[in-house]
Structures are given as C-alpha cells and as structure tokens.
C-alpha positions, -999 to 999 in steps of 0.1 A, spaced: 413 134 -711 395 154 -692 358 139 -699 376 102 -693 391 116 -660 356 127 -648 339 99 -660 365 77 -641 356 99 -610 316 98 -616 325 61 -613 341 56 -584 316 78 -568 283 58 -580 305 28 -567 305 43 -533 269 55 -536 259 18 -544 278 1 -519 260 27 -492 227 16 -506 234 -24 -507 237 -24 -468 211 -4 -453 197 -7 -422 158 -11 -415 138 23 -411 148 42 -384 122 52 -356 119 83 -334 142 89 -305 125 81 -269 142 89 -235 158 54 -230 179 62 -266 182 94 -261 201 88 -227 223 57 -241 229 81 -273 243 107 -246 265 82 -230 278 70 -262 286 102 -273 298 109 -239 325 80 -243 337 87 -279 341 125 -268 365 115 -244 384 92 -271 401 123 -288 426 105 -305 415 84 -333 425 73 -372 397 64 -396 404 49 -433 386 40 -461 372 61 -493 355 96 -495 329 107 -522 317 142 -530 293 156 -551 277 183 -559 250 171 -579 272 180 -615 307 170 -606 322 146 -580 356 138 -565 363 105 -547 396 89 -533 411 66 -504 411 88 -472 433 86 -442 417 112 -410 442 110 -381 419 135 -352 441 145 -326 417 163 -300 407 198 -320 440 192 -351 431 169 -378 453 159 -408 427 148 -435 447 129 -462 429 122 -497 445 102 -524 430 102 -560 440 62 -579 425 82 -611 449 113 -611 480 100 -587 472 132 -564 472 133 -531 464 162 -507 462 175 -475 437 193 -455 449 201 -415 445 224 -391 421 230 -359 395 246 -347 405 280 -357 429 276 -390 432 251 -419 457 245 -442 457 223 -478 486 210 -492 492 193 -523 469 214 -546 492 242 -555 531 247 -552 524 266 -520 503 259 -492 468 272 -490 454 291 -460 423 298 -441 407 303 -410 378 277 -420 382 242 -435 349 239 -453 354 275 -465 387 262 -479 374 231 -500 346 253 -514 373 277 -527 400 255 -539 376 227 -548 340 236 -550 334 207 -527 307 215 -502 319 193 -471 310 205 -434 346 195 -419 335 209 -384 301 187 -383 320 156 -404 343 150 -373 311 141 -353 290 128 -374 317 104 -391 316 84 -352 278 85 -350 274 120 -330 259 148 -328 276 180 -335 254 199 -310 225 180 -288 198 200 -301 199 175 -336 169 157 -342 180 117 -340 165 85 -347 173 51 -342 172 18 -353 163 -12 -339 198 -17 -328 193 12 -308 223 30 -326 219 60 -350 199 54 -380 194 93 -388 207 130 -376 193 160 -393 215 189 -383 217 225 -398 200 215 -429 220 181 -437 202 145 -430 230 118 -421 222 84 -427 240 55 -411 238 19 -435 260 0 -413 281 -2 -382 312 -20 -368 299 -38 -341 331 -52 -329 340 -17 -315 335 -3 -281 311 18 -288 303 7 -321 314 31 -353 303 38 -383 310 16 -417 292 37 -441 284 77 -438 257 93 -460 255 129 -460 233 147 -484 218 186 -483 202 200 -510 224 188 -543 255 184 -522 261 149 -507 292 136 -489 298 101 -484 326 76 -463 328 38 -464 350 31 -438 373 2 -440 392 9 -402 390 27 -370 420 31 -346 417 48 -314 436 60 -285 
C-alpha cells in the first residue's frame, strides 16, 4: 500500500514537472540597465500589493522522495496561510505564521510550532522549501536585490539565482498587472520545488 502511494505521488510530481517543461520560454538573456530598472519598478508595484492569494499545485522532491498536492496560499503582509491537500491520501495540512513564527496543523494530533517555517517543514515532512524566499520568487521577484537575474525577450524574469537556488519561470499570466508567473521551478542540488499556478488574486 505504501509503495502504491509513493508511486502515485511520484506520478503526480512527474506530471507537474512535465507541464513545466512543456511551456518553457526562450533562453534567458543577461540583465542590462533597462531590464533591471523595469524589474525594480515591477517589484515595487508587487511589494505594495501585500495581500494576495494563489491557487494551483505544489510539487516537492529531494531526488529520492517526492510529494505533491493542490495548494491555496494566502499572504497578508508578512502573515501567510499555506494549505495543501494531497488527493492520494485525502489529507490536508496547513502551514501558517509570519516572519517570526510558524505553525503546522493537520499532520499530528496537535499543532506543531517553530520559529522557522522552512525548518519546520524539513523536520516534519523532510521537505526542503525556502518558505521565506518563495514568497518573493512565486511572484517573479528577488528576495534580495543582489540576486542574479536574467530575462526573457518579453522583459520578464526568466531565471533568478539566489542563496544557491536557481528559479526558472516557464510561463507568465500576461493579463495580470503586472504579469505574474504561472509556473515556478526552483532547484538547489537534488532539491526541487515546483508551482503550477491556476489563479492569482490580489487586494
């Protein structure tokens, strides 16, 4: 039964990987003064939109094991609520908190608390997810302005390198203002985090 569950999870994660690869954008080009200035303006606009929600799918892998599920991510300033439902098991767990606290519900009988969301997910699930940075990367932003960034021919981010992670953007929702990623592919060594976003909303 466990083997069947792991195979189903692996298949779901592989489908998410393939969907990201299927819509890959042209090869990125290095940043120049114009694209960096446009990105800085784009990031300032997005930073002012402190309340937002994304819905889609999340896939996580360490090269051996993987997990995936449907995701609803609500962000209100520094506070977040990260709800993941795994159709294979029928389980839902919720990660919530802010810059100083993290709480995981639904995994154990009682909530699990920690000061660091990334450390909490690693300890409880074995998942390497840079939660603090992913808040920025999910919207095509740099977590720090010193990160290396390259752009597609459309002037939108195609690749960001930060803290040892490489984040690629195969597709954007061009109807959003400013445009927002539809697929986010982050990797660091054997660790991979993939988002396939079906909808965005902002207040």
